C-alpha positions in Angstrom: 116.9 126.0 99.9 117.7 127.8 96.6 120.6 129.4 98.3 122.0 125.9 99.3 121.6 124.9 95.4 123.0 128.2 93.8 126.5 127.2 95.4 126.3 124.1 93.4 124.9 126.1 90.2 128.4 128.4 90.1 130.5 125.0 89.9 131.7 123.8 87.0 131.2 120.1 86.2 134.7 118.9 87.4 134.4 120.9 90.3 131.2 119.2 91.2 132.3 115.9 90.7 135.5 116.4 93.0 132.6 118.0 95.5 130.6 114.6 95.6 133.7 112.7 95.9 134.7 114.4 99.2 131.1 114.6 100.4 131.1 111.0 100.0 134.2 110.6 101.9 132.7 112.9 104.7 129.6 110.5 104.7 131.8 107.5 105.2 133.6 109.0 107.9 130.5 110.0 109.8 129.0 106.6 109.4 132.2 105.2 110.6 131.9 107.5 114.0 128.2 106.7 114.2 129.0 103.0 114.2 131.7 103.5 116.8 129.5 105.8 119.0 131.7 108.9 118.6 129.0 110.9 116.6 127.0 113.4 118.7 125.3 115.3 115.8 123.6 112.5 113.8 121.7 115.1 111.7 125.1 115.8 109.8 124.6 112.5 108.1 121.2 113.6 106.6 122.5 117.0 105.6 125.5 115.5 103.7 122.9 113.2 101.8 121.0 115.9 100.9 124.0 117.8 99.7 125.0 114.9 97.9 121.8 114.6 96.2 121.7 118.3 95.4 125.2 118.4 93.6 124.2 115.2 91.5 120.9 116.8 90.7 122.8 119.9 89.3 125.3 117.8 87.8 122.6 115.9 85.7 120.9 119.2 84.8 124.2 120.2 83.0 124.6 117.0 81.4 120.9 117.4 80.0 121.7 120.8 78.9 124.7 120.0 77.0 123.0 117.0 75.5 120.3 119.6 74.1 122.8 121.9 72.9 124.4 119.0 70.7 121.3 118.0 69.2 120.2 121.4 68.2 
C-alpha cells in the first residue's frame, strides 16, 4: 500500500487536485457503464474510490503541514 501512496506524495498540490478531478470523472464513467450493463470488471470502481481517498488524504496532509509551518 505504501507504494501506491508514494506516487501521490511525489505530486504537488495542484497536480493532486487535477488527478482527483480526473479520477472522479473516470469513476462517473464507470458508474455509468455499470448502470448500462457494460462494465465487466466491477472491482475497478472500488480501486478508483480508494485512489481518490489516498489522493485526498495526501492533500490533507500537505495542507496540515502548511498550516503548521505558518503557525511556527
